[in-house]
C-alpha positions as CSV (number, residue, x, y, z in Angstrom):
1,M,-15.8,-59.4,99.6
2,R,-14.5,-60.5,96.5
3,N,-13.8,-57.7,93.8
4,P,-17.4,-56.4,93.2
5,Y,-16.8,-56.6,89.3
6,E,-15.5,-60.2,89.7
7,V,-18.7,-61.0,91.7
8,L,-21.1,-60.0,89.0
9,G,-18.6,-61.1,86.2
10,V,-18.3,-57.6,84.7
11,P,-15.3,-55.8,83.6
12,R,-14.3,-52.5,84.8
13,S,-15.8,-50.4,82.3
14,T,-19.3,-51.9,82.3
15,T,-22.1,-49.2,82.1
16,L,-24.0,-48.9,84.9
17,A,-27.6,-50.2,83.0
18,D,-25.9,-53.6,82.3
19,I,-24.3,-53.8,85.6
20,K,-28.3,-53.3,86.9
21,K,-29.2,-55.8,84.3
22,K,-26.5,-58.1,85.3
23,Y,-27.0,-58.2,88.4
24,R,-31.0,-58.7,87.9
25,S,-30.5,-61.9,86.4
26,L,-27.3,-63.4,88.8
27,A,-30.1,-62.7,92.1
28,K,-33.3,-64.2,90.2
29,E,-31.0,-67.2,89.2
30,N,-30.0,-67.4,93.0
31,H,-32.8,-66.3,95.0
32,P,-33.6,-68.0,97.9
33,D,-37.1,-68.7,96.7
34,R,-36.0,-70.5,93.6
35,K,-33.3,-72.3,95.8
36,P,-34.7,-73.0,99.3
37,G,-32.6,-74.7,101.4
38,D,-29.1,-74.1,99.2
39,K,-26.6,-72.8,101.4
40,A,-24.5,-72.4,98.4
41,A,-27.0,-70.2,96.6
42,S,-27.8,-68.1,99.8
43,D,-24.1,-67.1,100.3
44,C,-24.1,-66.3,96.9
45,F,-26.9,-64.0,96.7
46,K,-26.1,-62.2,99.5
47,E,-22.8,-61.4,97.9
48,I,-23.7,-60.8,94.8
49,N,-26.2,-58.3,96.9
50,A,-23.3,-56.5,98.4
51,A,-21.4,-56.4,95.2
52,Y,-24.3,-54.2,93.5
53,D,-24.7,-52.2,96.4
54,I,-21.1,-51.5,95.7
55,V,-20.9,-51.0,91.8
56,G,-24.5,-50.4,91.2
57,D,-24.4,-46.9,93.4
58,E,-22.8,-44.2,91.1
59,A,-21.4,-42.4,94.0
60,K,-19.9,-45.9,95.7
61,R,-19.1,-47.2,92.5
62,T,-16.7,-44.0,91.6
63,R,-15.3,-43.9,95.1
64,F,-14.4,-47.5,94.5
65,D,-12.7,-47.0,91.1
66,K,-10.8,-44.2,93.1
67,G,-9.6,-47.1,95.7
68,E,-11.0,-44.1,98.2
69,I,-13.5,-47.9,99.5
70,D,-13.0,-51.0,99.3
71,A,-14.8,-54.1,98.4
72,D,-17.2,-54.2,101.7
73,G,-17.7,-50.5,101.5
74,R,-14.9,-49.4,104.0
75,E,-12.7,-46.3,103.8
76,R,-9.0,-46.5,102.8
77,V,-6.1,-44.7,103.9
78,H,-3.9,-43.0,101.8
79,A,-2.5,-40.0,103.8
80,G,1.1,-40.8,105.1
81,F,2.2,-41.3,108.6
82,N,4.8,-39.2,110.7
83,P,6.8,-41.1,112.6
84,A,7.7,-38.9,115.5
85,G,4.2,-37.3,115.6
86,G,1.7,-40.2,115.1
87,A,-0.3,-38.4,112.8
88,G,-4.5,-39.0,112.8
89,G,-3.5,-40.8,116.1
90,R,-2.2,-43.8,114.4
91,P,0.8,-45.1,116.2
92,A,4.4,-43.9,115.1
93,G,6.9,-45.3,113.3
94,F,4.6,-46.7,110.3
95,G,6.1,-43.3,108.3
96,G,5.2,-43.0,104.6
97,F,2.5,-46.4,104.4
98,T,-0.6,-46.0,102.6
99,G,-3.7,-47.8,102.8
100,R,-2.3,-50.6,100.4
101,D,1.4,-50.4,99.8
102,Q,2.5,-51.2,96.1
103,R,5.5,-53.2,96.8
104,F,3.3,-55.8,98.5
105,E,1.1,-55.4,95.9
106,D,3.6,-56.6,93.1
107,M,4.8,-59.4,95.4
108,G,1.0,-60.6,95.0
109,M,0.2,-59.6,98.9
110,S,-2.4,-57.2,99.6
111,F,-2.8,-55.6,102.8
112,N,-5.1,-53.3,104.3
113,F,-3.7,-51.2,106.9
114,D,-6.7,-50.3,107.9
115,D,-7.2,-53.5,109.3
116,L,-3.7,-53.7,110.5
117,F,-4.4,-50.4,113.1
118,A,-7.4,-52.2,114.0
119,A,-6.0,-55.4,115.4
120,F,-3.2,-53.0,117.3
121,R,-5.6,-51.1,118.6
122,G,-8.4,-54.0,119.7
123,G,-5.7,-56.2,120.8
124,A,-4.1,-57.5,123.8
125,G,-1.7,-54.8,125.2
126,G,-3.1,-52.3,123.3
127,G,-3.8,-50.3,126.8
128,A,-5.7,-46.9,127.4
129,G,-6.7,-46.9,123.9
130,A,-8.0,-49.9,123.3
131,A,-9.5,-49.8,126.6
132,A,-11.0,-46.6,125.1
133,G,-11.9,-48.0,121.6
134,A,-13.9,-51.1,123.3
135,G,-16.6,-49.0,124.5
136,R,-17.6,-47.5,121.7
137,Q,-19.8,-49.5,118.8
138,A,-19.5,-48.6,115.6
139,A,-23.1,-47.3,114.3
140,P,-24.1,-50.1,112.2
141,E,-24.7,-49.6,108.2
142,P,-27.9,-50.0,106.5
143,A,-28.1,-52.8,104.6
144,T,-29.2,-52.6,101.6
145,V,-30.5,-56.2,100.1
146,G,-30.8,-55.1,96.8
147,E,-33.6,-55.0,93.7
148,F,-35.8,-58.0,93.3
149,E,-38.7,-58.6,90.9
150,M,-42.0,-59.4,91.9
151,E,-45.0,-60.8,89.6
152,V,-48.4,-59.1,90.8
153,E,-51.9,-60.2,89.6
154,F,-53.5,-57.7,87.6
155,L,-56.2,-57.2,90.3
156,D,-54.0,-56.6,92.9
157,A,-52.1,-54.1,90.8
158,T,-55.4,-51.9,90.0
159,R,-56.7,-52.6,93.5
160,G,-53.8,-52.7,95.6
161,A,-52.6,-55.6,97.7
162,T,-50.3,-57.0,101.1
163,K,-47.8,-59.6,99.5
164,R,-45.2,-61.1,101.6
165,I,-41.6,-62.1,100.2
166,T,-38.9,-63.6,101.1
167,A,-35.6,-61.3,101.0
168,D,-31.9,-62.1,102.5
169,G,-33.5,-64.9,104.4
170,R,-36.1,-62.5,106.1
171,S,-40.0,-62.3,105.6
172,F,-41.2,-58.9,104.6
173,D,-45.0,-57.5,104.0
174,V,-45.1,-55.5,101.1
175,S,-47.7,-53.2,100.5
176,I,-48.8,-52.7,96.6
177,P,-50.5,-49.6,96.1
178,A,-54.1,-49.4,94.1
179,G,-52.6,-48.1,90.6
180,V,-49.3,-49.8,90.3
181,E,-48.2,-50.3,86.5
182,D,-45.8,-52.6,84.9
183,G,-42.2,-51.8,85.3
184,Q,-42.8,-49.2,88.3
185,T,-40.4,-49.9,91.3
186,I,-42.0,-49.6,94.8
187,R,-39.2,-48.7,97.2
188,M,-39.5,-50.3,100.8
189,H,-37.9,-49.5,104.2
190,D,-37.9,-51.7,107.0
191,K,-35.6,-51.0,109.3
192,D,-31.7,-51.8,108.2
193,V,-33.0,-53.1,104.7
194,D,-33.8,-50.9,101.8
195,L,-35.5,-52.9,99.0
196,R,-36.3,-52.1,95.4
197,I,-38.8,-54.3,93.9
198,L,-39.8,-54.0,89.9
199,V,-43.4,-54.8,89.4
200,S,-44.3,-56.9,86.8
201,V,-48.1,-57.3,86.1
202,K,-49.6,-60.0,84.9
203,A,-52.0,-60.3,81.8
204,H,-55.7,-60.8,82.7
205,P,-58.3,-63.4,80.9
206,F,-60.3,-60.2,79.7
207,F,-59.3,-57.2,81.2
208,A,-56.6,-54.5,80.2
209,R,-55.6,-51.5,81.0
210,K,-55.1,-47.9,80.0
211,G,-54.2,-45.4,82.0
212,E,-56.3,-45.2,84.8
213,D,-59.3,-46.8,82.3
214,I,-60.1,-50.4,82.5
215,L,-60.6,-51.8,79.1
216,L,-63.3,-55.0,78.8
217,D,-64.7,-56.5,75.5
218,L,-68.2,-57.4,76.1
219,P,-69.9,-60.3,74.2
220,V,-73.5,-59.6,73.4
221,T,-76.1,-61.3,71.9
222,V,-78.1,-60.8,68.6
223,V,-81.6,-60.5,70.4
224,E,-79.9,-58.0,72.9
225,A,-77.7,-55.6,70.8
226,V,-81.5,-55.2,68.6
227,R,-84.0,-54.9,71.3
228,G,-81.3,-53.6,74.0
229,A,-81.4,-55.0,77.4
230,K,-79.3,-55.0,80.8
231,V,-76.6,-57.4,81.3
232,E,-74.3,-58.2,84.0
233,V,-70.9,-57.1,83.6
234,P,-67.6,-58.4,86.1
235,T,-65.5,-55.1,86.7
236,I,-62.2,-54.8,89.1
237,H,-64.3,-54.0,92.0
238,G,-67.4,-56.4,91.5
239,T,-70.5,-57.3,89.4
240,V,-72.5,-54.1,88.1
241,T,-75.4,-53.7,86.1
242,L,-75.2,-52.4,82.2
243,N,-77.8,-50.7,80.0
244,I,-77.4,-52.1,76.5
245,P,-79.3,-49.6,74.4
246,P,-81.4,-50.6,71.5
247,G,-79.7,-51.0,68.2
248,S,-76.0,-51.2,69.2
249,N,-73.6,-53.0,67.2
250,T,-70.0,-54.5,67.4
251,G,-67.3,-51.7,68.8
252,T,-70.0,-49.7,70.9
253,L,-68.2,-48.4,73.4
254,L,-69.7,-48.3,77.0
255,R,-68.7,-46.3,79.9
256,L,-69.2,-47.5,83.3
257,K,-68.3,-44.1,85.4
258,G,-65.7,-44.8,88.4
259,Q,-65.5,-48.4,87.8
260,G,-61.9,-48.1,86.6
261,V,-58.1,-47.8,88.9
262,R,-59.0,-45.7,92.2
263,K,-55.7,-44.2,93.1
264,K,-55.1,-43.6,96.6
265,G,-55.5,-39.7,97.0
266,K,-57.5,-38.8,94.2
267,K,-61.2,-37.8,94.5
268,E,-62.5,-39.8,91.1
269,G,-60.9,-42.9,89.6
270,G,-60.5,-44.2,86.3
271,N,-63.8,-45.6,84.5
272,Q,-64.3,-48.8,83.0
273,V,-64.9,-49.1,79.1
274,A,-67.1,-51.9,77.7
275,R,-66.6,-52.5,74.0
276,L,-69.4,-54.4,72.8
277,Q,-69.2,-57.5,70.8
278,V,-72.2,-59.1,68.9
279,T,-71.9,-62.9,69.3
280,L,-73.7,-65.7,67.4
281,P,-74.2,-68.5,69.1
282,D,-71.1,-71.8,69.2
283,E,-73.8,-74.2,66.7
284,I,-75.7,-72.2,64.8
285,D,-78.7,-74.4,63.2
286,G,-81.3,-75.0,60.0
287,D,-83.9,-72.4,61.9
288,V,-81.7,-69.6,62.6
289,E,-79.9,-69.8,59.5
290,E,-83.5,-69.8,57.6
291,S,-84.5,-66.9,59.6
292,L,-81.3,-64.6,59.2
293,L,-81.8,-65.6,55.1
294,K,-85.5,-64.7,54.8
295,W,-84.6,-61.2,57.1
296,E,-81.6,-60.4,55.1
297,M,-83.6,-61.0,51.8
298,R,-85.9,-58.5,52.9
299,H,-84.1,-56.2,54.4
300,P,-80.7,-55.9,52.1
301,Y,-77.5,-53.9,53.7
302,D,-74.0,-54.0,53.4
303,P,-71.6,-53.8,56.4
304,R,-68.6,-52.8,54.6
305,K,-69.8,-49.9,52.7
306,K,-67.5,-47.5,55.3
307,L,-64.4,-48.9,54.1
308,R,-64.8,-47.9,50.7
309,T,-63.0,-44.5,49.9
């Protein structure tokens, strides 16, 4: 693979936070869901994830910068070899070579002697050593697909849901836990895959959230506010009946216990808080206006007296 810094288009001095930001931008731009059937984009997406797996991990990045591993995460050879002793099980006669030889790099060429020795061991004429090596399969390294952004509907985030995503050409069912919050990361492990999913929660037309409580501005008529009423109120779990006390006003807060976010493992969930909004009809005819004027003339009051200091 190419140098991971080149793949991500960042200098070596870039901070981990900026590398993560650049990775997310590139991954989003080249995600297979955005460019279905585009092989070049799919290959680029894989290369971006592989690069981020190296320099997006602090420990791996440090080892790569020190030359201890290559761009594919493989160990480099740094110890010299004794021509007589064949140190480390390597063939004698290669004394003084390290994993990469500076003389070749200065000439514009770069050799990885790990690959060279692997060719000797596995190629024709390898003898008993090759035969022994052929019987041993290297354990596959876990494939980190990387980090993705997932937009989640408000109700799915508060109640929990299962969503299917496509990553690295494969489909996965992601379990969204009840109560997941905007900006939270969901970790998912599936066999050889490690997914980090950054959740972005969509806004709801009339629900809002504060901690585990759900907030709702509830419109009521003038008569309902004055006389009191029983009204149907939506919650994230379904419709319930709410008692409006007589003489209620705009701003009155009424609580629906247990109708908020119910996180798994918790005995009690949050509440839903309804804030009343006394609402006039869209069209006010002469009868309504005349009745209100007559009433106010008999019962004058100052709704803004609390604002005076």
